[in-house]
N, C-alpha and C positions, 0 to 999 in steps of 0.2 A: 334082073330081069320081075321079081317077085314086087316089087315097088310098083313098076309100071302095069303090071298086069292087075295089082291090087286098084292103082289109081285108074284105069280102065275101066274096072267093074265098078266102081263107085260113081264115076263119071256117068256110066250108063244107067245106073240105077236112079242118078239124080235126074237124069233127062226123063227116063221113064216116069217117075212121080211126078215132075211137072207135066208131063203130059196128060196125066191120069188125071191131075186137080184142072188143068184146061177144060178136059171132056167133060167132066163132073159139072164144072162153071157152065160150059155151054149146056148141057142137058138141062139144069135146073132153072138158069135164067135167062140163055139164049133164046130159046123159043117164046117164052114170055114177051122178051123185048121184042123180038121180030112182030110177034102179034101185036103189042101194043103200037107200035109205029106203023 
């Protein structure tokens, strides 16, 4: 089970980091693109 728990934690951290980067990209470029279009 330690392997599964570590795998789940790493997967959750990976998804959270992806969401964080997506939010940062949307905050920095998304609004500008929306205003341009």
